[in-house]
KEPAFI-777389 format. One record per residue (C-alpha): x, y, z; residue in three letters. Coordinates in pm, whole numbers. Example, Ala and Ser with C-alpha at 12.3 -4.5 7.8 and 13.67 -1.06 7.14 Angstrom:
<rec px="1230" py="-450" pz="780" residu="ALA"/>
<rec px="1367" py="-106" pz="714" residu="SER"/>
//
This chain:
<rec px="1874" py="-2615" pz="5796" residu="UNK"/>
<rec px="1752" py="-2766" pz="5472" residu="UNK"/>
<rec px="1527" py="-2464" pz="5413" residu="UNK"/>
<rec px="1826" py="-2234" pz="5453" residu="UNK"/>
<rec px="2021" py="-2435" pz="5197" residu="UNK"/>
<rec px="1738" py="-2395" pz="4948" residu="UNK"/>
<rec px="1656" py="-2030" pz="5010" residu="UNK"/>
<rec px="2016" py="-1907" pz="5019" residu="UNK"/>
<rec px="2095" py="-1963" pz="4650" residu="UNK"/>
<rec px="1754" py="-1829" pz="4556" residu="UNK"/>
<rec px="1822" py="-1514" pz="4755" residu="UNK"/>
<rec px="2156" py="-1475" pz="4583" residu="UNK"/>
<rec px="1988" py="-1512" pz="4246" residu="UNK"/>
<rec px="1734" py="-1246" pz="4342" residu="UNK"/>
<rec px="2005" py="-1004" pz="4451" residu="UNK"/>
<rec px="2202" py="-1059" pz="4129" residu="UNK"/>
<rec px="1893" py="-994" pz="3912" residu="UNK"/>
<rec px="1914" py="-1326" pz="3726" residu="UNK"/>
<rec px="1723" py="-1320" pz="3397" residu="UNK"/>
<rec px="1725" py="-1638" pz="3191" residu="UNK"/>
<rec px="1687" py="-1662" pz="2817" residu="UNK"/>
<rec px="1891" py="-1508" pz="2533" residu="UNK"/>
<rec px="1949" py="-1134" pz="2523" residu="UNK"/>
<rec px="1816" py="-988" pz="2199" residu="UNK"/>
<rec px="2052" py="-872" pz="1925" residu="UNK"/>
<rec px="1930" py="-697" pz="1612" residu="UNK"/>
<rec px="1954" py="-926" pz="1308" residu="UNK"/>
<rec px="2182" py="-853" pz="1015" residu="UNK"/>
<rec px="2164" py="-949" pz="649" residu="UNK"/>
<rec px="2414" py="-939" pz="365" residu="UNK"/>
<rec px="2285" py="-664" pz="136" residu="UNK"/>
<rec px="2427" py="-523" pz="-190" residu="UNK"/>
<rec px="2598" py="-186" pz="-167" residu="UNK"/>
<rec px="2354" py="-27" pz="-415" residu="UNK"/>
<rec px="2051" py="-93" pz="-631" residu="UNK"/>
<rec px="2111" py="-189" pz="-992" residu="UNK"/>
<rec px="1969" py="144" pz="-1114" residu="UNK"/>
<rec px="2088" py="358" pz="-824" residu="UNK"/>
<rec px="2396" py="509" pz="-666" residu="UNK"/>
<rec px="2583" py="444" pz="-343" residu="UNK"/>
<rec px="2462" py="752" pz="-155" residu="UNK"/>
<rec px="2241" py="691" pz="148" residu="UNK"/>
<rec px="1896" py="852" pz="156" residu="UNK"/>
<rec px="1747" py="1064" pz="428" residu="UNK"/>
<rec px="1455" py="940" pz="633" residu="UNK"/>
<rec px="1185" py="928" pz="367" residu="UNK"/>
<rec px="903" py="847" pz="610" residu="UNK"/>
<rec px="784" py="1210" pz="609" residu="UNK"/>
<rec px="830" py="1266" pz="235" residu="UNK"/>
<rec px="494" py="1357" pz="72" residu="UNK"/>
<rec px="592" py="1204" pz="-263" residu="UNK"/>
<rec px="236" py="1226" pz="-405" residu="UNK"/>
<rec px="280" py="1603" pz="-426" residu="UNK"/>
<rec px="511" py="1539" pz="-722" residu="UNK"/>
<rec px="193" py="1494" pz="-930" residu="UNK"/>
<rec px="101" py="1859" pz="-856" residu="UNK"/>
<rec px="-265" py="1763" pz="-830" residu="UNK"/>
<rec px="-455" py="1958" pz="-565" residu="UNK"/>
<rec px="-749" py="1719" pz="-577" residu="UNK"/>
<rec px="-525" py="1421" pz="-506" residu="UNK"/>
<rec px="-349" py="1607" pz="-224" residu="UNK"/>
<rec px="-685" py="1684" pz="-63" residu="UNK"/>
<rec px="-799" py="1322" pz="-85" residu="UNK"/>
<rec px="-475" py="1198" pz="72" residu="UNK"/>
<rec px="-503" py="1442" pz="364" residu="UNK"/>
<rec px="-868" py="1351" pz="420" residu="UNK"/>
<rec px="-813" py="976" pz="413" residu="UNK"/>
<rec px="-515" py="971" pz="650" residu="UNK"/>
<rec px="-753" py="1059" pz="931" residu="UNK"/>
<rec px="-1057" py="865" pz="808" residu="UNK"/>
<rec px="-924" py="543" pz="656" residu="UNK"/>
<rec px="-1065" py="252" pz="855" residu="UNK"/>
<rec px="-757" py="32" pz="820" residu="UNK"/>
<rec px="-539" py="308" pz="965" residu="UNK"/>
<rec px="-787" py="359" pz="1251" residu="UNK"/>
<rec px="-786" py="-14" pz="1328" residu="UNK"/>
<rec px="-407" py="-17" pz="1342" residu="UNK"/>
<rec px="-412" py="278" pz="1584" residu="UNK"/>
<rec px="-651" py="87" pz="1809" residu="UNK"/>
<rec px="-408" py="-205" pz="1806" residu="UNK"/>
<rec px="-149" py="31" pz="1951" residu="UNK"/>
<rec px="-385" py="105" pz="2240" residu="UNK"/>
<rec px="-429" py="-268" pz="2295" residu="UNK"/>
<rec px="-55" py="-334" pz="2282" residu="UNK"/>
<rec px="13" py="-52" pz="2529" residu="UNK"/>
<rec px="-229" py="-213" pz="2776" residu="UNK"/>
<rec px="-62" py="-550" pz="2723" residu="UNK"/>
<rec px="267" py="-402" pz="2843" residu="UNK"/>
<rec px="100" py="-314" pz="3174" residu="UNK"/>
<rec px="-57" py="-659" pz="3202" residu="UNK"/>
<rec px="274" py="-833" pz="3127" residu="UNK"/>
<rec px="460" py="-649" pz="3402" residu="UNK"/>
<rec px="183" py="-661" pz="3662" residu="UNK"/>
<rec px="252" py="-1022" pz="3758" residu="UNK"/>
<rec px="591" py="-932" pz="3901" residu="UNK"/>
<rec px="453" py="-657" pz="4127" residu="UNK"/>
<rec px="296" py="-695" pz="4474" residu="UNK"/>
<rec px="-73" py="-783" pz="4469" residu="UNK"/>
<rec px="-291" py="-641" pz="4749" residu="UNK"/>
<rec px="-663" py="-687" pz="4804" residu="UNK"/>
<rec px="-906" py="-603" pz="5084" residu="UNK"/>
<rec px="-1242" py="-740" pz="5191" residu="UNK"/>
<rec px="-1515" py="-653" pz="5435" residu="UNK"/>
<rec px="-1840" py="-805" pz="5558" residu="UNK"/>
<rec px="-2122" py="-741" pz="5798" residu="UNK"/>
<rec px="-2416" py="-943" pz="5930" residu="UNK"/>
<rec px="-2704" py="-930" pz="6177" residu="UNK"/>
<rec px="-2843" py="-1246" pz="6340" residu="UNK"/>
<rec px="-3122" py="-1294" pz="6592" residu="UNK"/>
<rec px="-3404" py="-1510" pz="6728" residu="UNK"/>
<rec px="-3776" py="-1444" pz="6739" residu="UNK"/>
<rec px="-3994" py="-1561" pz="7032" residu="UNK"/>
<rec px="-4193" py="-1397" pz="7311" residu="UNK"/>
<rec px="-4071" py="-1649" pz="7572" residu="UNK"/>
<rec px="-3717" py="-1519" pz="7564" residu="UNK"/>
<rec px="-3825" py="-1159" pz="7598" residu="UNK"/>
<rec px="-4053" py="-1234" pz="7895" residu="UNK"/>
<rec px="-3785" py="-1421" pz="8087" residu="UNK"/>
<rec px="-3498" py="-1184" pz="8038" residu="UNK"/>
<rec px="-3427" py="-835" pz="8147" residu="UNK"/>
<rec px="-3241" py="-766" pz="7820" residu="UNK"/>
<rec px="-3301" py="-833" pz="7459" residu="UNK"/>
<rec px="-3057" py="-1106" pz="7355" residu="UNK"/>
<rec px="-3231" py="-1168" pz="7026" residu="UNK"/>
<rec px="-2981" py="-990" pz="6796" residu="UNK"/>
<rec px="-2607" py="-1029" pz="6730" residu="UNK"/>
<rec px="-2414" py="-798" pz="6496" residu="UNK"/>
<rec px="-2087" py="-907" pz="6335" residu="UNK"/>
<rec px="-1855" py="-675" pz="6143" residu="UNK"/>
<rec px="-1548" py="-820" pz="5976" residu="UNK"/>
<rec px="-1270" py="-712" pz="5740" residu="UNK"/>
<rec px="-928" py="-810" pz="5622" residu="UNK"/>
<rec px="-666" py="-795" pz="5354" residu="UNK"/>
<rec px="-445" py="-1022" pz="5149" residu="UNK"/>
<rec px="-106" py="-947" pz="4998" residu="UNK"/>
<rec px="122" py="-1154" pz="4780" residu="UNK"/>
<rec px="438" py="-1095" pz="4582" residu="UNK"/>
<rec px="578" py="-1347" pz="4337" residu="UNK"/>
<rec px="952" py="-1277" pz="4340" residu="UNK"/>
<rec px="1072" py="-1271" pz="3978" residu="UNK"/>
<rec px="1383" py="-1477" pz="4051" residu="UNK"/>
<rec px="1461" py="-1573" pz="3693" residu="UNK"/>
<rec px="1310" py="-1284" pz="3501" residu="UNK"/>
<rec px="985" py="-1441" pz="3381" residu="UNK"/>
<rec px="789" py="-1118" pz="3413" residu="UNK"/>
<rec px="1084" py="-905" pz="3305" residu="UNK"/>
<rec px="1102" py="-1104" pz="2981" residu="UNK"/>
<rec px="725" py="-1092" pz="2944" residu="UNK"/>
<rec px="730" py="-714" pz="2972" residu="UNK"/>
<rec px="1021" py="-701" pz="2728" residu="UNK"/>
<rec px="819" py="-906" pz="2480" residu="UNK"/>
<rec px="510" py="-689" pz="2525" residu="UNK"/>
<rec px="716" py="-372" pz="2477" residu="UNK"/>
<rec px="859" py="-508" pz="2152" residu="UNK"/>
<rec px="506" py="-598" pz="2040" residu="UNK"/>
<rec px="404" py="-240" pz="2116" residu="UNK"/>
<rec px="683" py="-115" pz="1890" residu="UNK"/>
<rec px="557" py="-354" pz="1622" residu="UNK"/>
<rec px="206" py="-209" pz="1661" residu="UNK"/>
<rec px="342" py="141" pz="1605" residu="UNK"/>
<rec px="519" py="19" pz="1291" residu="UNK"/>
<rec px="195" py="-148" pz="1182" residu="UNK"/>
<rec px="26" py="194" pz="1183" residu="UNK"/>
<rec px="280" py="311" pz="927" residu="UNK"/>
<rec px="229" py="-8" pz="727" residu="UNK"/>
<rec px="-143" py="73" pz="713" residu="UNK"/>
<rec px="-70" py="434" pz="611" residu="UNK"/>
<rec px="160" py="316" pz="334" residu="UNK"/>
<rec px="-99" py="68" pz="206" residu="UNK"/>
<rec px="-360" py="344" pz="211" residu="UNK"/>
<rec px="-138" py="586" pz="17" residu="UNK"/>
<rec px="-63" py="321" pz="-244" residu="UNK"/>
<rec px="-426" py="216" pz="-284" residu="UNK"/>
<rec px="-564" py="570" pz="-295" residu="UNK"/>
<rec px="-315" py="710" pz="-545" residu="UNK"/>
<rec px="-343" py="406" pz="-772" residu="UNK"/>
<rec px="-723" py="431" pz="-762" residu="UNK"/>
<rec px="-705" py="803" pz="-841" residu="UNK"/>
<rec px="-468" py="731" pz="-1130" residu="UNK"/>
<rec px="-711" py="467" pz="-1258" residu="UNK"/>
<rec px="-1006" py="707" pz="-1237" residu="UNK"/>
<rec px="-822" py="976" pz="-1430" residu="UNK"/>
<rec px="-705" py="723" pz="-1690" residu="UNK"/>
<rec px="-1061" py="611" pz="-1758" residu="UNK"/>
<rec px="-1171" py="973" pz="-1790" residu="UNK"/>
<rec px="-889" py="1045" pz="-2033" residu="UNK"/>
<rec px="-959" py="729" pz="-2235" residu="UNK"/>
<rec px="-1328" py="819" pz="-2249" residu="UNK"/>
<rec px="-1245" py="1169" pz="-2375" residu="UNK"/>
<rec px="-1006" py="1029" pz="-2635" residu="UNK"/>
<rec px="-1267" py="784" pz="-2758" residu="UNK"/>
<rec px="-1518" py="1068" pz="-2783" residu="UNK"/>
<rec px="-1265" py="1250" pz="-2997" residu="UNK"/>
<rec px="-1220" py="940" pz="-3213" residu="UNK"/>
<rec px="-1598" py="906" pz="-3236" residu="UNK"/>
<rec px="-1626" py="1259" pz="-3374" residu="UNK"/>
<rec px="-1353" py="1185" pz="-3628" residu="UNK"/>
<rec px="-1513" py="859" pz="-3738" residu="UNK"/>
<rec px="-1851" py="1027" pz="-3775" residu="UNK"/>
<rec px="-1683" py="1284" pz="-3995" residu="UNK"/>
<rec px="-1542" py="998" pz="-4205" residu="UNK"/>
<rec px="-1888" py="843" pz="-4228" residu="UNK"/>
<rec px="-2035" py="1173" pz="-4345" residu="UNK"/>
<rec px="-1758" py="1207" pz="-4601" residu="UNK"/>
<rec px="-1826" py="854" pz="-4725" residu="UNK"/>
<rec px="-2198" py="926" pz="-4764" residu="UNK"/>
<rec px="-2118" py="1244" pz="-4957" residu="UNK"/>
<rec px="-1883" py="1055" pz="-5188" residu="UNK"/>
<rec px="-2141" py="782" pz="-5236" residu="UNK"/>
<rec px="-2400" py="1041" pz="-5331" residu="UNK"/>
<rec px="-2157" py="1159" pz="-5597" residu="UNK"/>
<rec px="-2131" py="802" pz="-5722" residu="UNK"/>
<rec px="-1769" py="749" pz="-5620" residu="UNK"/>
<rec px="-1826" py="520" pz="-5318" residu="UNK"/>
<rec px="-2017" py="200" pz="-5261" residu="UNK"/>
<rec px="-2264" py="90" pz="-4996" residu="UNK"/>
<rec px="-1991" py="-136" pz="-4859" residu="UNK"/>
<rec px="-1780" py="170" pz="-4785" residu="UNK"/>
<rec px="-2068" py="325" pz="-4593" residu="UNK"/>
<rec px="-2131" py="8" pz="-4392" residu="UNK"/>
<rec px="-1763" py="-19" pz="-4301" residu="UNK"/>
<rec px="-1755" py="342" pz="-4183" residu="UNK"/>
<rec px="-2070" py="286" pz="-3981" residu="UNK"/>
<rec px="-1916" py="-24" pz="-3823" residu="UNK"/>
<rec px="-1619" py="176" pz="-3697" residu="UNK"/>
<rec px="-1853" py="436" pz="-3544" residu="UNK"/>
<rec px="-2054" py="167" pz="-3365" residu="UNK"/>
<rec px="-1737" py="-3" pz="-3242" residu="UNK"/>
<rec px="-1636" py="322" pz="-3074" residu="UNK"/>
<rec px="-1981" py="361" pz="-2919" residu="UNK"/>
<rec px="-1953" py="9" pz="-2775" residu="UNK"/>
<rec px="-1619" py="89" pz="-2607" residu="UNK"/>
<rec px="-1732" py="405" pz="-2427" residu="UNK"/>
<rec px="-1942" py="242" pz="-2147" residu="UNK"/>
<rec px="-1644" py="34" pz="-2034" residu="UNK"/>
<rec px="-1445" py="346" pz="-1951" residu="UNK"/>
<rec px="-1741" py="492" pz="-1765" residu="UNK"/>
<rec px="-1763" py="173" pz="-1560" residu="UNK"/>
<rec px="-1391" py="184" pz="-1486" residu="UNK"/>
<rec px="-1415" py="545" pz="-1368" residu="UNK"/>
<rec px="-1710" py="479" pz="-1138" residu="UNK"/>
<rec px="-1551" py="170" pz="-985" residu="UNK"/>
<rec px="-1229" py="360" pz="-910" residu="UNK"/>
<rec px="-1424" py="654" pz="-764" residu="UNK"/>
<rec px="-1631" py="422" pz="-546" residu="UNK"/>
<rec px="-1317" py="255" pz="-414" residu="UNK"/>
<rec px="-1170" py="595" pz="-328" residu="UNK"/>
<rec px="-1484" py="669" pz="-125" residu="UNK"/>
<rec px="-1440" py="343" pz="65" residu="UNK"/>
<rec px="-1078" py="428" pz="138" residu="UNK"/>
<rec px="-1192" py="762" pz="280" residu="UNK"/>
<rec px="-1437" py="583" pz="509" residu="UNK"/>
<rec px="-1752" py="713" pz="337" residu="UNK"/>
<rec px="-2022" py="535" pz="133" residu="UNK"/>
<rec px="-1959" py="456" pz="-233" residu="UNK"/>
<rec px="-2047" py="725" pz="-489" residu="UNK"/>
<rec px="-1985" py="998" pz="-229" residu="UNK"/>
<rec px="-1678" py="1135" pz="-411" residu="UNK"/>
<rec px="-1790" py="1054" pz="-767" residu="UNK"/>
<rec px="-1943" py="1395" pz="-833" residu="UNK"/>
<rec px="-1629" py="1572" pz="-717" residu="UNK"/>
<rec px="-1416" py="1370" pz="-960" residu="UNK"/>
<rec px="-1655" py="1386" pz="-1255" residu="UNK"/>
<rec px="-1542" py="1732" pz="-1361" residu="UNK"/>
<rec px="-1227" py="1567" pz="-1481" residu="UNK"/>
<rec px="-859" py="1649" pz="-1465" residu="UNK"/>
<rec px="-536" py="1565" pz="-1639" residu="UNK"/>
<rec px="-372" py="1229" pz="-1588" residu="UNK"/>
<rec px="-128" py="1235" pz="-1293" residu="UNK"/>
<rec px="233" py="1225" pz="-1407" residu="UNK"/>
<rec px="536" py="1265" pz="-1174" residu="UNK"/>
<rec px="733" py="1587" pz="-1219" residu="UNK"/>
<rec px="1060" py="1486" pz="-1048" residu="UNK"/>
<rec px="1263" py="1177" pz="-963" residu="UNK"/>
<rec px="1287" py="990" pz="-634" residu="UNK"/>
<rec px="1603" py="957" pz="-427" residu="UNK"/>
<rec px="1610" py="586" pz="-353" residu="UNK"/>
<rec px="1925" py="553" pz="-139" residu="UNK"/>
<rec px="2081" py="210" pz="-87" residu="UNK"/>
<rec px="1937" py="-130" pz="17" residu="UNK"/>
<rec px="2051" py="-84" pz="378" residu="UNK"/>
<rec px="1820" py="220" pz="404" residu="UNK"/>
<rec px="1519" py="-6" pz="365" residu="UNK"/>
<rec px="1584" py="-162" pz="707" residu="UNK"/>
<rec px="1538" py="182" pz="862" residu="UNK"/>
<rec px="1271" py="329" pz="634" residu="UNK"/>
<rec px="1030" py="45" pz="555" residu="UNK"/>
<rec px="773" py="-3" pz="834" residu="UNK"/>
<rec px="704" py="-367" pz="746" residu="UNK"/>
<rec px="1072" py="-450" pz="798" residu="UNK"/>
<rec px="1074" py="-264" pz="1130" residu="UNK"/>
<rec px="758" py="-449" pz="1234" residu="UNK"/>
<rec px="914" py="-786" pz="1147" residu="UNK"/>
<rec px="1226" py="-696" pz="1348" residu="UNK"/>
<rec px="1022" py="-595" pz="1653" residu="UNK"/>
<rec px="818" py="-916" pz="1632" residu="UNK"/>
<rec px="1148" py="-1105" pz="1630" residu="UNK"/>
<rec px="1248" py="-921" pz="1949" residu="UNK"/>
<rec px="915" py="-1012" pz="2109" residu="UNK"/>
<rec px="953" py="-1379" pz="2014" residu="UNK"/>
<rec px="1312" py="-1386" pz="2148" residu="UNK"/>
<rec px="1195" py="-1255" pz="2487" residu="UNK"/>
<rec px="933" py="-1530" pz="2500" residu="UNK"/>
<rec px="1217" py="-1783" pz="2514" residu="UNK"/>
<rec px="1317" py="-1634" pz="2849" residu="UNK"/>
<rec px="957" py="-1652" pz="2969" residu="UNK"/>
<rec px="944" py="-2023" pz="2887" residu="UNK"/>
<rec px="1286" py="-2098" pz="3038" residu="UNK"/>
<rec px="1199" py="-1918" pz="3364" residu="UNK"/>
<rec px="917" py="-2165" pz="3419" residu="UNK"/>
<rec px="1173" py="-2446" pz="3442" residu="UNK"/>
<rec px="1307" py="-2303" pz="3767" residu="UNK"/>
<rec px="1159" py="-2265" pz="4120" residu="UNK"/>
<rec px="936" py="-1970" pz="4203" residu="UNK"/>
<rec px="915" py="-1793" pz="4538" residu="UNK"/>
<rec px="602" py="-1616" pz="4662" residu="UNK"/>
<rec px="571" py="-1400" pz="4972" residu="UNK"/>
<rec px="213" py="-1388" pz="5096" residu="UNK"/>
<rec px="18" py="-1287" pz="5401" residu="UNK"/>
<rec px="-329" py="-1197" pz="5519" residu="UNK"/>
<rec px="-499" py="-1014" pz="5805" residu="UNK"/>
<rec px="-854" py="-1089" pz="5923" residu="UNK"/>
<rec px="-1045" py="-907" pz="6195" residu="UNK"/>
<rec px="-1401" py="-909" pz="6322" residu="UNK"/>
<rec px="-1609" py="-743" pz="6592" residu="UNK"/>
<rec px="-1916" py="-902" pz="6750" residu="UNK"/>
<rec px="-2178" py="-673" pz="6905" residu="UNK"/>
<rec px="-2437" py="-839" pz="7131" residu="UNK"/>
<rec px="-2486" py="-845" pz="7505" residu="UNK"/>
<rec px="-2108" py="-854" pz="7531" residu="UNK"/>
<rec px="-1898" py="-668" pz="7274" residu="UNK"/>
<rec px="-1568" py="-813" pz="7166" residu="UNK"/>
<rec px="-1330" py="-852" pz="6875" residu="UNK"/>
<rec px="-1124" py="-1127" pz="6714" residu="UNK"/>
<rec px="-823" py="-1091" pz="6486" residu="UNK"/>
<rec px="-590" py="-1323" pz="6297" residu="UNK"/>
<rec px="-293" py="-1278" pz="6064" residu="UNK"/>
<rec px="-41" py="-1487" pz="5877" residu="UNK"/>
<rec px="272" py="-1423" pz="5672" residu="UNK"/>
<rec px="531" py="-1644" pz="5510" residu="UNK"/>
<rec px="706" py="-1749" pz="5190" residu="UNK"/>
<rec px="607" py="-2037" pz="4969" residu="UNK"/>
<rec px="836" py="-2215" pz="4726" residu="UNK"/>
<rec px="719" py="-2395" pz="4414" residu="UNK"/>
<rec px="965" py="-2632" pz="4246" residu="UNK"/>
<rec px="868" py="-2800" pz="3916" residu="UNK"/>
<rec px="969" py="-3165" pz="3938" residu="UNK"/>
<rec px="767" py="-3367" pz="3692" residu="UNK"/>
<rec px="536" py="-3222" pz="3426" residu="UNK"/>
<rec px="560" py="-3473" pz="3145" residu="UNK"/>
<rec px="807" py="-3259" pz="2949" residu="UNK"/>
<rec px="556" py="-2979" pz="2901" residu="UNK"/>
<rec px="781" py="-2699" pz="3028" residu="UNK"/>
<rec px="1077" py="-2810" pz="2818" residu="UNK"/>
<rec px="851" py="-2838" pz="2516" residu="UNK"/>
<rec px="733" py="-2479" pz="2576" residu="UNK"/>
<rec px="1097" py="-2366" pz="2551" residu="UNK"/>
<rec px="1135" py="-2552" pz="2219" residu="UNK"/>
<rec px="816" py="-2392" pz="2094" residu="UNK"/>
<rec px="942" py="-2044" pz="2188" residu="UNK"/>
<rec px="1277" py="-2106" pz="2018" residu="UNK"/>
<rec px="1105" py="-2225" pz="1702" residu="UNK"/>
<rec px="877" py="-1919" pz="1708" residu="UNK"/>
<rec px="1179" py="-1689" pz="1729" residu="UNK"/>
<rec px="1349" py="-1867" pz="1439" residu="UNK"/>
<rec px="1032" py="-1836" pz="1231" residu="UNK"/>
<rec px="1022" py="-1463" pz="1303" residu="UNK"/>
<rec px="1386" py="-1429" pz="1197" residu="UNK"/>
<rec px="1313" py="-1603" pz="867" residu="UNK"/>
<rec px="1009" py="-1378" pz="822" residu="UNK"/>
<rec px="1226" py="-1070" pz="882" residu="UNK"/>
<rec px="1485" py="-1189" pz="631" residu="UNK"/>
<rec px="1216" py="-1262" pz="373" residu="UNK"/>
<rec px="1062" py="-917" pz="426" residu="UNK"/>
<rec px="1400" py="-752" pz="363" residu="UNK"/>
<rec px="1459" py="-948" pz="43" residu="UNK"/>
<rec px="1108" py="-877" pz="-82" residu="UNK"/>
<rec px="1163" py="-507" pz="-16" residu="UNK"/>
<rec px="1479" py="-505" pz="-227" residu="UNK"/>
<rec px="1298" py="-694" pz="-504" residu="UNK"/>
<rec px="1011" py="-443" pz="-505" residu="UNK"/>
<rec px="1250" py="-148" pz="-534" residu="UNK"/>
<rec px="1447" py="-313" pz="-815" residu="UNK"/>
<rec px="1130" py="-399" pz="-1009" residu="UNK"/>
<rec px="988" py="-50" pz="-971" residu="UNK"/>
<rec px="1317" py="111" pz="-1081" residu="UNK"/>
<rec px="1338" py="-96" pz="-1398" residu="UNK"/>
<rec px="970" py="-46" pz="-1479" residu="UNK"/>
<rec px="987" py="329" pz="-1419" residu="UNK"/>
<rec px="1291" py="375" pz="-1641" residu="UNK"/>
<rec px="1127" py="175" pz="-1922" residu="UNK"/>
<rec px="797" py="363" pz="-1875" residu="UNK"/>
<rec px="964" py="697" pz="-1944" residu="UNK"/>
<rec px="1104" py="558" pz="-2271" residu="UNK"/>
<rec px="769" py="404" pz="-2365" residu="UNK"/>
<rec px="573" py="724" pz="-2306" residu="UNK"/>
<rec px="822" py="930" pz="-2507" residu="UNK"/>
<rec px="795" py="684" pz="-2799" residu="UNK"/>
<rec px="413" py="670" pz="-2781" residu="UNK"/>
<rec px="388" py="1049" pz="-2806" residu="UNK"/>
<rec px="576" py="1028" pz="-3134" residu="UNK"/>
<rec px="350" py="744" pz="-3250" residu="UNK"/>
<rec px="39" py="954" pz="-3185" residu="UNK"/>
<rec px="183" py="1248" pz="-3379" residu="UNK"/>
<rec px="269" py="1020" pz="-3669" residu="UNK"/>
<rec px="-79" py="866" pz="-3687" residu="UNK"/>
<rec px="-244" py="1208" pz="-3664" residu="UNK"/>
<rec px="-46" py="1313" pz="-3972" residu="UNK"/>
<rec px="-125" py="981" pz="-4141" residu="UNK"/>
<rec px="-499" py="1026" pz="-4087" residu="UNK"/>
<rec px="-494" py="1376" pz="-4233" residu="UNK"/>
<rec px="-306" py="1255" pz="-4540" residu="UNK"/>
<rec px="-532" py="950" pz="-4586" residu="UNK"/>
<rec px="-846" py="1162" pz="-4563" residu="UNK"/>
<rec px="-717" py="1413" pz="-4819" residu="UNK"/>
<rec px="-617" py="1134" pz="-5054" residu="UNK"/>
<rec px="-957" py="969" pz="-5014" residu="UNK"/>
<rec px="-1131" py="1295" pz="-5100" residu="UNK"/>
<rec px="-922" py="1316" pz="-5415" residu="UNK"/>
<rec px="-988" py="956" pz="-5508" residu="UNK"/>
<rec px="-623" py="854" pz="-5477" residu="UNK"/>
<rec px="-683" py="600" pz="-5199" residu="UNK"/>
<rec px="-965" py="380" pz="-5079" residu="UNK"/>
<rec px="-1177" py="415" pz="-4768" residu="UNK"/>
<rec px="-988" py="127" pz="-4608" residu="UNK"/>
<rec px="-680" py="348" pz="-4582" residu="UNK"/>
<rec px="-881" py="609" pz="-4394" residu="UNK"/>
<rec px="-1038" py="350" pz="-4162" residu="UNK"/>
<rec px="-699" py="195" pz="-4089" residu="UNK"/>
<rec px="-560" py="538" pz="-4007" residu="UNK"/>
<rec px="-859" py="602" pz="-3778" residu="UNK"/>
<rec px="-801" py="275" pz="-3590" residu="UNK"/>
<rec px="-426" py="329" pz="-3562" residu="UNK"/>
<rec px="-469" py="679" pz="-3425" residu="UNK"/>
<rec px="-737" py="575" pz="-3174" residu="UNK"/>
<rec px="-531" py="278" pz="-3052" residu="UNK"/>
<rec px="-214" py="487" pz="-3019" residu="UNK"/>
<rec px="-396" py="750" pz="-2813" residu="UNK"/>
<rec px="-531" py="487" pz="-2574" residu="UNK"/>
<rec px="-186" py="325" pz="-2558" residu="UNK"/>
<rec px="-32" py="661" pz="-2466" residu="UNK"/>
<rec px="-291" py="714" pz="-2191" residu="UNK"/>
<rec px="-220" py="363" pz="-2060" residu="UNK"/>
<rec px="154" py="432" pz="-2072" residu="UNK"/>
<rec px="111" py="747" pz="-1864" residu="UNK"/>
<rec px="-102" py="548" pz="-1618" residu="UNK"/>
<rec px="169" py="279" pz="-1590" residu="UNK"/>
<rec px="435" py="547" pz="-1541" residu="UNK"/>
<rec px="238" py="700" pz="-1253" residu="UNK"/>
<rec px="165" py="360" pz="-1098" residu="UNK"/>
<rec px="531" py="259" pz="-1103" residu="UNK"/>
<rec px="630" py="594" pz="-954" residu="UNK"/>
<rec px="388" py="516" pz="-669" residu="UNK"/>
<rec px="528" py="162" pz="-638" residu="UNK"/>
<rec px="884" py="292" pz="-611" residu="UNK"/>
<rec px="805" py="540" pz="-336" residu="UNK"/>
<rec px="601" py="284" pz="-144" residu="UNK"/>
<rec px="880" py="27" pz="-183" residu="UNK"/>
<rec px="1133" py="258" pz="-12" residu="UNK"/>
<rec px="885" py="342" pz="266" residu="UNK"/>
<rec px="817" py="698" pz="154" residu="UNK"/>
<rec px="539" py="883" pz="335" residu="UNK"/>
<rec px="479" py="609" pz="592" residu="UNK"/>
<rec px="516" py="850" pz="883" residu="UNK"/>
<rec px="290" py="1123" pz="746" residu="UNK"/>
<rec px="-13" py="1181" pz="969" residu="UNK"/>
<rec px="-340" py="1360" pz="908" residu="UNK"/>
<rec px="-335" py="1733" pz="970" residu="UNK"/>
<rec px="-460" py="1804" pz="1320" residu="UNK"/>
<rec px="-448" py="1437" pz="1421" residu="UNK"/>
//
């Protein structure tokens, strides 16, 4: 009678599908209606937007396509999806029936001529063949395995989002490295141009000195500017090679593999059109790191149910069948079977099970805070990139005018120096100003391209793009 009183409520709980623990609800956050530099119109799903094509650089496009299939970080994240998919099966397997079978065989006998002489039959050997099976089913009364599978499924979703996080990191790293390589090439070419101009000034100074109108000091100063330029050139070569080597690593090939293909040169990448940024709420849908954080929160919430289910009794149905056959002078068989439920009730465990629930709740709260922080960081990154990009456009436009002004100033200073109206110092100052303004313009274009990349990465653009044929 007592057993009936215990099993009856458990049976009712089984029939009602009782699952303990909180049901997951997607988190919400108070977000502004628009970005400070944007409008209130929502954006489309930007995950498949190939924003790098705005540079109109075929070499860059080819490198991006190649690396999406070869980048080692992306490949590792894909393998984590395979692992997470298997974990879903493992998590749910505990709540399914478990069946196993076994078999055995043996031969036994006795040696000795006495037995054989005194018997009409050979009783020296006995053969035994046995087999059996075991079955058990842990009834998931309070949803422990249901919650475990729910948690594993959410972790699988997080692994899928992590693939897009890796793709986005790859796109950012590759394009920025390509921009850096092209900047160093451009700066090197500009310094070569300045070197030619400064050598021309040195030749002019030597000619004027030969005519008695310039001093040795003027010649030494002109030579110093030439040597200064020569000293700056190797740094740009180093910068180019380091960027090219990093691109090779991102493509999953040894360093220097792509250097020759980039050495022919190319113009600095500069975006040809603007980016539709949408509103802050779009980031929750478009940024893979925010989606990953939300799925990890769902997984941690389900773990609370797993921990709470362990506070309650568990019911297991189990049985086994064993059979054997003995072959000797007299053949015969034996068989045995058993079946029945077993009930496990946690009574005293030193507070361990309750502490596990507290641990799971704390883990879920930590994941919520991590999700909230990821959202806020995403908004900050978009805002910073928007401000920087707007200012970069203004800076580049102003620097182009500065370069034009210093080119005119150098021409005027050189003509005046030839006519004896100004000193060599005016020419050297004009040389330095022009060289510095050219490098500043190249750096401004590099910063403009980098911030264009940062903006598109910040809104999650291109995260869902896969390698062709993948």
